[in-house]
C-alpha positions as CSV (number, residue, x, y, z in Angstrom):
1,M,-18.1,-83.7,-54.8
2,T,-17.9,-86.7,-52.5
3,V,-14.8,-86.5,-50.3
4,V,-13.3,-90.0,-49.8
5,A,-10.4,-91.6,-48.0
6,A,-8.0,-94.3,-48.4
7,I,-5.9,-95.9,-45.6
8,D,-3.2,-98.4,-46.1
9,C,-1.9,-100.4,-43.0
10,G,1.3,-101.7,-44.2
11,T,4.2,-103.7,-42.7
12,N,6.4,-100.6,-42.3
13,S,4.0,-97.7,-42.6
14,T,0.4,-96.4,-42.2
15,R,-0.7,-94.0,-44.7
16,L,-3.7,-91.9,-45.5
17,L,-5.1,-90.2,-48.9
18,V,-8.0,-87.9,-48.5
19,S,-9.4,-87.0,-52.2
20,D,-12.1,-84.7,-53.4
21,G,-13.3,-85.5,-56.8
22,G,-9.7,-86.8,-57.6
23,R,-8.0,-83.8,-56.1
24,T,-5.6,-84.7,-53.2
25,V,-6.9,-82.9,-50.1
26,E,-4.3,-84.6,-47.5
27,R,-1.7,-87.1,-48.0
28,L,-0.1,-88.5,-44.9
29,M,2.7,-91.1,-43.8
30,R,3.6,-92.4,-40.4
31,I,6.2,-95.1,-39.9
32,T,4.3,-97.4,-37.4
33,R,6.2,-100.9,-38.1
34,L,3.0,-102.8,-37.8
35,G,4.7,-105.9,-38.9
36,F,7.7,-105.7,-36.6
37,G,8.7,-109.6,-35.6
38,V,5.9,-111.0,-37.3
39,D,8.0,-112.9,-39.8
40,A,9.6,-114.6,-36.6
41,T,6.5,-115.1,-34.3
42,G,3.5,-115.2,-36.7
43,R,1.8,-112.6,-34.6
44,L,1.3,-108.8,-34.3
45,A,3.1,-107.5,-31.4
46,P,1.0,-105.5,-28.8
47,D,3.1,-102.3,-29.1
48,A,2.9,-102.3,-32.9
49,I,-0.9,-102.6,-32.8
50,E,-0.8,-99.8,-30.5
51,R,1.3,-97.6,-32.5
52,T,-0.8,-98.1,-35.4
53,V,-4.2,-97.6,-33.6
54,N,-2.9,-94.3,-32.4
55,V,-2.0,-93.1,-35.8
56,L,-5.2,-94.4,-37.0
57,R,-7.1,-92.2,-34.5
58,E,-4.9,-89.1,-35.9
59,Y,-6.2,-90.0,-39.3
60,R,-9.8,-90.3,-38.0
61,A,-9.5,-86.6,-36.9
62,V,-8.3,-85.6,-40.2
63,M,-10.9,-87.2,-42.1
64,D,-13.6,-85.8,-39.9
65,R,-12.2,-82.3,-40.5
66,S,-12.1,-83.1,-44.0
67,G,-15.7,-83.9,-44.3
68,V,-14.9,-87.5,-45.6
69,S,-18.1,-89.6,-46.3
70,R,-16.6,-92.9,-47.7
71,V,-13.5,-94.7,-46.2
72,R,-11.8,-97.8,-47.5
73,M,-8.9,-99.2,-45.4
74,T,-6.8,-102.1,-46.4
75,A,-4.3,-104.4,-44.6
76,T,-1.4,-106.3,-46.5
77,S,1.4,-108.5,-45.7
78,A,2.0,-108.2,-42.0
79,A,-1.8,-109.0,-41.5
80,R,-1.7,-111.7,-44.2
81,D,1.2,-113.4,-42.0
82,A,-0.4,-112.6,-38.5
83,E,-2.5,-115.3,-36.9
84,N,-3.9,-112.6,-34.3
85,R,-4.8,-109.9,-37.1
86,D,-8.4,-109.9,-35.7
87,E,-7.1,-108.1,-32.6
88,F,-5.7,-105.3,-34.9
89,F,-8.8,-105.3,-37.1
90,D,-11.2,-104.8,-33.9
91,A,-9.2,-101.9,-32.8
92,A,-8.7,-100.4,-36.0
93,E,-12.6,-100.6,-36.8
94,A,-13.4,-99.2,-33.6
95,V,-11.3,-96.0,-34.3
96,V,-12.1,-95.5,-38.0
97,G,-15.6,-96.9,-38.3
98,V,-14.8,-99.4,-41.0
99,R,-12.9,-102.7,-40.8
100,P,-9.6,-103.2,-42.6
101,E,-10.0,-105.3,-45.9
102,L,-7.2,-108.0,-45.8
103,L,-5.9,-107.9,-49.6
104,S,-4.1,-110.8,-51.2
105,G,-0.7,-109.9,-52.8
106,D,-2.5,-109.9,-56.2
107,D,-5.2,-107.5,-55.0
108,E,-2.5,-105.3,-53.6
109,G,-0.7,-105.5,-56.9
110,R,-3.7,-104.8,-59.0
111,L,-4.6,-101.6,-56.9
112,S,-1.0,-100.2,-56.8
113,F,-1.0,-100.8,-60.9
114,A,-4.3,-98.7,-61.2
115,G,-3.0,-96.1,-59.1
116,A,0.5,-95.8,-60.6
117,T,-0.5,-95.9,-64.2
118,A,-3.6,-93.6,-64.0
119,D,-1.5,-90.4,-64.8
120,L,1.1,-91.9,-67.1
121,D,0.8,-91.5,-70.8
122,P,-0.3,-95.1,-72.3
123,T,2.3,-94.9,-75.0
124,R,5.0,-95.3,-72.5
125,G,3.6,-98.9,-71.8
126,P,3.6,-101.6,-71.3
127,F,4.4,-100.9,-67.8
128,L,6.1,-102.8,-64.9
129,V,5.0,-101.7,-61.8
130,V,7.0,-102.9,-58.9
131,D,5.9,-102.0,-55.2
132,I,8.5,-102.7,-52.7
133,G,6.9,-102.9,-49.2
134,G,8.0,-103.8,-45.9
135,G,6.7,-107.5,-46.0
136,S,6.1,-108.2,-49.6
137,T,7.0,-106.9,-53.1
138,E,4.5,-106.9,-55.9
139,F,5.4,-107.1,-59.6
140,V,2.6,-106.2,-62.2
141,V,2.9,-105.9,-65.9
142,G,0.1,-104.4,-68.2
143,E,-1.1,-101.6,-70.2
144,G,-2.3,-98.4,-68.7
145,G,-5.9,-97.8,-68.3
146,A,-6.6,-101.4,-68.5
147,P,-6.5,-104.5,-66.2
148,P,-2.8,-106.0,-65.7
149,W,-1.9,-109.0,-67.7
150,G,-0.4,-110.6,-64.7
151,V,0.5,-110.1,-60.9
152,V,3.1,-111.9,-58.7
153,S,3.7,-111.0,-54.9
154,I,6.7,-112.5,-53.3
155,D,7.4,-112.5,-49.5
156,V,10.4,-110.2,-49.6
157,G,10.3,-106.7,-48.3
158,C,12.7,-104.2,-46.6
159,V,11.3,-105.1,-43.0
160,R,11.4,-108.9,-43.8
161,L,14.9,-109.0,-45.4
162,T,16.6,-106.6,-42.6
163,E,15.0,-108.9,-39.8
164,K,16.2,-112.2,-41.5
165,F,19.4,-111.4,-43.1
166,L,20.9,-107.8,-41.9
167,H,22.0,-108.1,-38.4
168,A,25.4,-106.1,-38.0
169,D,25.6,-102.4,-38.1
170,P,26.7,-101.5,-41.0
171,P,25.6,-104.9,-42.5
172,S,28.5,-107.3,-43.4
173,A,29.3,-108.1,-47.0
174,E,28.3,-111.6,-46.4
175,E,24.9,-110.4,-45.2
176,L,24.4,-108.3,-48.2
177,S,25.4,-111.0,-50.5
178,Q,23.0,-113.4,-48.9
179,A,20.2,-110.9,-48.8
180,I,20.7,-110.1,-52.6
181,S,20.9,-113.9,-53.3
182,V,17.5,-114.5,-51.8
183,V,16.0,-111.7,-53.8
184,Y,17.5,-113.3,-56.9
185,A,16.0,-116.7,-56.1
186,H,12.5,-115.1,-55.8
187,L,12.9,-113.2,-59.1
188,E,13.6,-116.6,-60.8
189,D,9.9,-117.3,-59.9
190,V,8.7,-114.0,-61.0
191,E,10.2,-114.3,-64.4
192,R,8.8,-117.8,-64.7
193,E,5.1,-116.7,-63.5
194,L,5.3,-113.4,-65.3
195,P,6.4,-113.8,-68.9
196,G,5.3,-110.5,-69.9
197,I,7.9,-109.0,-67.7
198,K,10.5,-108.8,-70.5
199,D,8.0,-106.8,-72.8
200,A,7.5,-103.9,-70.5
201,A,8.8,-100.6,-71.9
202,T,8.7,-98.7,-68.6
203,F,9.7,-99.7,-65.0
204,V,7.7,-97.8,-62.5
205,G,8.8,-98.1,-58.8
206,L,6.7,-97.5,-55.8
207,A,6.6,-97.0,-52.1
208,G,9.0,-95.7,-49.4
209,T,12.1,-97.6,-50.3
210,V,12.0,-96.2,-53.9
211,T,10.9,-92.7,-53.1
212,T,13.6,-92.7,-50.4
213,V,16.5,-93.8,-52.9
214,A,15.3,-90.9,-55.2
215,A,15.3,-88.1,-52.4
216,V,18.7,-89.2,-51.2
217,E,20.0,-89.3,-54.8
218,I,18.4,-85.8,-55.3
219,G,19.8,-84.7,-51.8
220,L,16.5,-83.4,-50.7
221,P,16.8,-81.6,-47.3
222,E,13.2,-82.0,-46.9
223,Y,10.3,-84.2,-48.5
224,D,9.2,-82.7,-51.9
225,R,6.5,-84.7,-53.5
226,D,6.7,-82.7,-56.8
227,R,10.4,-83.4,-57.2
228,I,10.3,-87.1,-56.4
229,H,7.1,-88.1,-58.4
230,H,8.1,-89.2,-62.0
231,F,11.8,-88.4,-61.2
232,V,14.0,-90.8,-63.2
233,L,16.3,-93.0,-61.1
234,R,19.1,-94.4,-63.2
235,R,20.4,-97.7,-62.2
236,A,23.9,-96.4,-61.6
237,A,22.5,-94.0,-59.2
238,A,20.7,-96.5,-57.2
239,E,23.9,-98.5,-57.0
240,D,25.6,-95.4,-55.7
241,V,23.0,-94.7,-53.0
242,F,23.0,-98.6,-52.0
243,R,27.0,-98.5,-51.5
244,T,26.6,-95.4,-49.4
245,L,24.0,-96.5,-47.4
246,A,25.0,-100.2,-46.8
247,T,28.6,-99.1,-45.7
248,E,27.4,-96.5,-43.0
249,R,26.4,-97.2,-39.7
250,R,22.9,-96.0,-38.8
251,V,24.3,-93.3,-36.7
252,D,25.9,-91.8,-39.8
253,R,23.4,-92.9,-42.3
254,I,20.7,-90.7,-40.7
255,H,22.4,-87.5,-41.9
256,N,21.8,-88.3,-45.5
257,P,19.6,-85.7,-46.9
258,G,16.4,-87.3,-48.1
259,L,16.3,-90.2,-45.4
260,E,13.7,-90.2,-42.8
261,Q,15.3,-91.3,-39.4
262,A,12.7,-93.9,-38.9
263,R,13.3,-95.7,-42.1
264,A,17.3,-95.8,-41.6
265,D,17.3,-99.4,-40.2
266,V,15.4,-100.8,-43.0
267,I,16.4,-98.9,-46.0
268,V,19.5,-101.0,-46.8
269,G,17.3,-104.1,-47.0
270,G,14.8,-102.1,-49.4
271,T,17.6,-100.6,-51.5
272,A,19.1,-104.3,-51.8
273,I,15.7,-105.5,-53.3
274,L,15.6,-102.5,-55.6
275,V,19.1,-102.9,-57.1
276,A,18.8,-106.8,-57.2
277,I,15.5,-106.2,-59.3
278,M,17.3,-103.8,-61.6
279,R,20.4,-106.1,-62.1
280,R,18.5,-109.2,-62.5
281,L,16.0,-107.7,-65.1
282,D,18.4,-105.5,-66.7
283,L,16.5,-102.3,-66.1
284,N,18.6,-99.1,-66.6
285,E,16.2,-96.7,-65.2
286,C,13.2,-96.4,-62.7
287,L,10.3,-94.0,-63.1
288,V,9.6,-93.1,-59.4
289,S,5.8,-92.7,-58.6
290,E,4.3,-91.3,-55.5
291,A,1.1,-92.5,-57.0
292,D,0.3,-96.0,-55.6
293,I,-2.1,-98.2,-53.8
294,L,-3.8,-95.3,-52.1
295,D,-4.7,-93.8,-55.4
296,G,-6.1,-96.9,-56.5
297,L,-8.1,-97.3,-53.4
298,A,-9.5,-93.7,-53.8
299,A,-10.4,-94.3,-57.4
300,S,-12.4,-97.2,-56.3
301,L,-14.5,-95.2,-54.2
302,A,-15.0,-92.2,-56.5
């Protein structure tokens, strides 16, 4: 079998999947905050580039030990917005050996949809797959095992929303209301551009915000992929987690089982996006998926 690797350099985290014939050999995630401040400055900060490249150096060692022969590395929202992205791309290529591919929002959504629906029963479709990232959120609708009907990407993510609107600790009621209103405004565009969204039978949520909310709801003392993957998160439970996290100071928030400390400063923004989506689209439950863009990338190599 050919051992392949997929790397996703996102706004908030940098992740690796090593796969051998569809079997997961290694799956790693490090919060590197590549997109810190990029919404305000239009540039990737030198220390953010350094953090991310250091993690890529770690991943290169993992790939070497695993006998990886093919690699696909992508960059998404933060790199799309940064005028100095080539500085990061040059450094990343020097470490990994391949240059990051700059994905459009549509490309990102299609790969996420392919990864998330690959192990789902097609009879549960059509699917609405939503990938809440650090800098953007993708909405994809379609049947499993086929190209999606449509993709919409909006410039709203947990890092971007936090940096723009959530400044107090804990966020004030006014800040939270403004943040949710901004998400609602974007969702009007999503509904207009993606009419098939109302036909979806199953809502599938991806990425760190969604899996963290699920982990907090379950009360996981430590990460357990098997308990998170395909957990059904009810809207009432998501709202409850949102109320808890949004009313706690960061120093208290970090003690919630299931919440990684490095994500504590942006989880309120991410959860605001999730609950706003469920409210606006009247979605009663979310099928949480740990299969996402990495799985789509790995499948494209295999």
